[in-house]
Legacy VTK file of the C-alpha trace (Angstrom):
# vtk DataFile Version 3.0
C-alpha trace
ASCII
DATASET POLYDATA
POINTS 257 float
-38.407 38.688 -4.008
-35.305 38.592 -1.965
-36.467 35.751 0.048
-36.645 33.614 -2.924
-33.620 34.878 -4.508
-32.097 33.695 -1.075
-33.661 30.704 -1.263
-32.452 29.575 -4.540
-28.317 30.954 -3.725
-28.722 28.946 -0.684
-29.463 25.431 -3.194
-26.890 26.244 -5.651
-24.305 26.397 -2.928
-25.320 23.413 -1.480
-25.736 21.660 -4.891
-21.803 22.759 -5.341
-20.634 21.515 -2.151
-22.425 17.621 -2.796
-20.305 17.948 -5.976
-17.071 19.105 -4.512
-17.910 16.462 -1.805
-18.437 13.493 -4.978
-15.135 14.728 -6.770
-13.441 14.287 -3.374
-14.401 10.826 -2.727
-14.389 9.952 -6.465
-10.999 11.271 -6.178
-10.158 9.327 -3.195
-11.968 6.418 -4.344
-9.724 6.361 -7.595
-6.262 6.951 -5.131
-7.445 4.007 -3.035
-7.985 1.959 -5.927
-4.193 3.141 -7.118
-3.126 1.423 -4.144
-4.724 -1.897 -4.355
-2.064 -2.433 -7.572
0.807 -4.934 -6.904
3.712 -3.740 -9.409
5.493 -7.007 -10.674
8.528 -6.576 -12.908
9.894 -10.067 -14.132
12.205 -11.274 -17.213
9.969 -12.934 -19.581
12.423 -15.373 -21.548
13.096 -17.744 -18.392
10.487 -20.767 -19.406
8.719 -22.396 -17.895
9.320 -19.887 -14.975
8.196 -16.706 -17.680
7.583 -16.227 -20.654
5.059 -15.209 -23.662
2.824 -17.391 -25.485
1.551 -15.910 -29.188
-0.513 -13.886 -28.297
2.064 -11.750 -26.758
0.578 -12.312 -23.004
2.753 -13.479 -19.588
2.687 -17.155 -18.899
4.507 -19.651 -16.434
5.509 -21.064 -13.230
5.975 -17.733 -11.945
3.390 -15.688 -13.325
0.389 -18.380 -12.390
2.190 -18.004 -8.390
2.223 -14.344 -8.844
-1.569 -13.998 -9.717
-2.407 -16.631 -6.599
-0.302 -14.129 -3.911
-2.224 -10.820 -5.788
-5.939 -12.570 -5.587
-5.417 -13.707 -1.915
-3.667 -10.111 -0.781
-6.949 -8.604 -2.903
-4.101 -6.855 -5.264
-4.824 -6.358 -8.937
-1.299 -7.955 -10.837
0.500 -5.445 -13.077
3.744 -6.795 -14.616
6.643 -5.050 -16.384
8.794 -6.693 -18.204
12.690 -6.058 -18.270
15.948 -7.678 -18.801
17.307 -9.234 -15.992
19.902 -7.251 -14.827
17.891 -4.778 -14.422
15.298 -6.066 -12.006
17.259 -5.584 -8.739
17.939 -2.176 -10.070
14.191 -1.046 -10.444
13.220 -2.761 -6.458
16.547 -0.174 -5.221
14.190 2.878 -7.202
10.897 1.661 -6.003
9.684 1.888 -8.947
7.923 -1.802 -8.503
6.444 -3.611 -5.669
8.513 -6.897 -6.013
10.303 -9.303 -8.602
9.612 -13.148 -9.626
11.999 -14.124 -12.540
13.306 -17.461 -11.304
15.694 -15.135 -9.512
18.036 -17.230 -6.556
17.714 -15.447 -3.328
21.975 -15.546 -2.812
23.591 -13.708 -0.239
25.406 -11.160 -2.425
21.461 -9.696 -3.281
20.632 -10.175 0.446
22.893 -6.919 0.707
20.245 -5.200 -1.832
17.073 -6.266 -1.143
15.104 -8.314 1.022
13.599 -11.971 -0.180
10.882 -13.884 0.849
10.602 -17.789 1.193
12.257 -19.357 -1.579
9.370 -21.618 -3.545
11.508 -23.938 -5.677
15.006 -25.323 -5.803
16.628 -25.965 -9.196
20.260 -26.127 -10.241
22.788 -25.278 -12.448
23.953 -27.124 -15.781
25.570 -26.826 -18.754
23.751 -27.293 -22.600
24.791 -27.931 -25.700
24.264 -29.613 -28.975
23.065 -33.091 -29.775
26.462 -33.983 -31.132
28.935 -32.084 -29.274
31.742 -34.097 -27.774
31.124 -32.058 -24.895
30.391 -34.170 -21.557
31.866 -32.717 -18.327
33.693 -29.883 -17.001
36.917 -31.018 -18.281
35.867 -30.836 -21.811
35.088 -27.244 -21.610
38.875 -26.117 -22.116
39.209 -23.789 -24.423
35.690 -23.445 -24.679
33.251 -20.468 -24.763
30.401 -20.699 -22.415
27.572 -18.418 -22.479
25.658 -17.154 -19.774
22.518 -14.647 -19.392
23.932 -11.264 -17.153
23.136 -10.997 -13.652
22.417 -14.485 -12.747
24.029 -16.653 -10.717
25.256 -18.753 -13.610
27.541 -15.697 -14.213
29.042 -15.344 -11.061
29.739 -19.276 -11.360
30.790 -19.427 -14.970
33.671 -16.934 -13.937
34.985 -18.343 -11.106
34.769 -22.090 -13.187
36.218 -20.551 -15.989
39.496 -19.965 -13.779
39.673 -23.397 -12.779
38.572 -25.202 -16.004
40.400 -22.601 -18.749
37.364 -21.601 -21.229
35.865 -17.988 -22.280
32.711 -16.329 -20.963
30.667 -14.841 -23.278
27.040 -12.828 -21.589
24.105 -12.408 -23.259
20.656 -10.853 -22.129
18.484 -13.553 -21.786
18.274 -17.262 -22.013
16.697 -17.444 -25.378
19.608 -15.648 -26.744
22.068 -18.363 -25.530
20.197 -21.042 -27.316
20.753 -18.894 -30.745
24.369 -18.329 -29.767
24.463 -22.251 -29.513
22.859 -22.908 -32.745
24.708 -20.639 -34.270
27.465 -21.935 -33.449
28.993 -18.472 -32.015
29.134 -20.267 -28.295
30.266 -23.836 -27.727
27.854 -24.835 -24.403
25.443 -22.610 -22.321
25.358 -22.659 -18.428
21.807 -21.811 -17.483
19.473 -22.985 -14.354
18.778 -26.686 -14.615
15.216 -26.379 -14.847
15.287 -24.239 -17.745
18.128 -26.241 -19.484
16.171 -28.952 -19.377
13.226 -27.208 -21.195
15.853 -26.034 -23.954
16.714 -30.253 -24.427
13.930 -31.736 -24.549
12.170 -29.126 -27.186
15.604 -28.126 -29.275
17.383 -32.206 -29.517
20.074 -30.476 -27.300
21.805 -32.714 -24.768
23.624 -31.074 -21.834
24.648 -31.973 -18.152
24.575 -31.220 -14.710
27.362 -28.924 -12.989
28.573 -30.896 -9.736
30.371 -27.585 -8.211
27.127 -25.346 -7.621
24.378 -25.823 -4.872
21.908 -23.300 -5.556
20.297 -21.333 -2.800
16.828 -21.577 -3.771
14.386 -19.229 -5.725
12.599 -16.315 -3.827
10.338 -13.526 -4.671
12.646 -10.036 -4.150
11.103 -7.155 -2.495
12.851 -3.802 -1.730
14.680 -3.282 1.119
12.321 -3.179 4.275
9.281 -3.820 2.554
6.637 -4.294 4.737
5.188 -7.242 1.711
7.601 -9.498 2.749
5.307 -10.882 5.899
2.111 -10.917 4.130
3.525 -13.012 1.037
5.920 -15.375 2.987
1.982 -16.179 4.817
0.276 -16.405 1.458
3.355 -18.475 0.120
2.902 -21.144 3.586
-0.890 -21.148 2.799
-0.529 -22.217 -0.838
2.392 -25.008 0.416
-0.313 -26.293 2.739
-3.138 -26.237 0.222
-1.319 -28.178 -2.343
-1.458 -24.994 -4.923
1.835 -24.704 -5.521
2.487 -28.304 -6.018
-0.400 -27.989 -8.864
1.767 -25.248 -10.535
4.450 -27.734 -10.537
2.833 -30.422 -12.000
1.550 -27.978 -14.723
4.549 -26.458 -15.755
7.406 -28.330 -14.494
6.246 -32.086 -14.297
8.444 -32.587 -18.099
11.615 -31.401 -15.793
13.595 -34.681 -14.467
LINES 1 258
257 0 1 2 3 4 5 6 7 8 9 10 11 12 13 14 15 16 17 18 19 20 21 22 23 24 25 26 27 28 29 30 31 32 33 34 35 36 37 38 39 40 41 42 43 44 45 46 47 48 49 50 51 52 53 54 55 56 57 58 59 60 61 62 63 64 65 66 67 68 69 70 71 72 73 74 75 76 77 78 79 80 81 82 83 84 85 86 87 88 89 90 91 92 93 94 95 96 97 98 99 100 101 102 103 104 105 106 107 108 109 110 111 112 113 114 115 116 117 118 119 120 121 122 123 124 125 126 127 128 129 130 131 132 133 134 135 136 137 138 139 140 141 142 143 144 145 146 147 148 149 150 151 152 153 154 155 156 157 158 159 160 161 162 163 164 165 166 167 168 169 170 171 172 173 174 175 176 177 178 179 180 181 182 183 184 185 186 187 188 189 190 191 192 193 194 195 196 197 198 199 200 201 202 203 204 205 206 207 208 209 210 211 212 213 214 215 216 217 218 219 220 221 222 223 224 225 226 227 228 229 230 231 232 233 234 235 236 237 238 239 240 241 242 243 244 245 246 247 248 249 250 251 252 253 254 255 256
């Protein structure tokens, strides 16, 4: 009887140990799976680079490129939408792994974050209504120029306003610039050329290039010292060589002249 009881106790202990190992393995597997999530932030108000479709899904050049990068590196991509002027702070606080949001890799930003190699070059332009008499920088005197907070256009407008005598009005996103323009609350919107041309074509607006600015090119931003930078640069080079970045440009940017 004692032998039988001892044997049963032994079986129970063995079963308990296996269960504990199973739980440990499960927890370890869950942790490993969680580590394979790539957290990206964007400001989804910047078509054709990032926006939302009618169902609320993310779409655009940056979104497709980010998905290709995550796939190449074996990550599941998780995207968070936030205001553009909060993106750098989110990286510095280690809330996210990277930012793709049509962000120009300026020297000022490089003091706070690391950038990948550039993956797109654009420029800046002024957008106004079709019946506007504004056709050059000299016509901006006494006018109100709208810009998006946190962008290189905000910095550029502040500098140009001193020379050309216009007022700068700052808004949260590029879509608001067009609303402000159509509602006559600003005279001109100053924005990325690729985005501006899209609005010009879609909403019967007009615009002109800024001859004073030279964009440093768009890059993917990371927290300082991130080990992802080298891996992502390798993927960008591979996608460029395979023609996949060109395919995305043909898909999203073909209407931009």
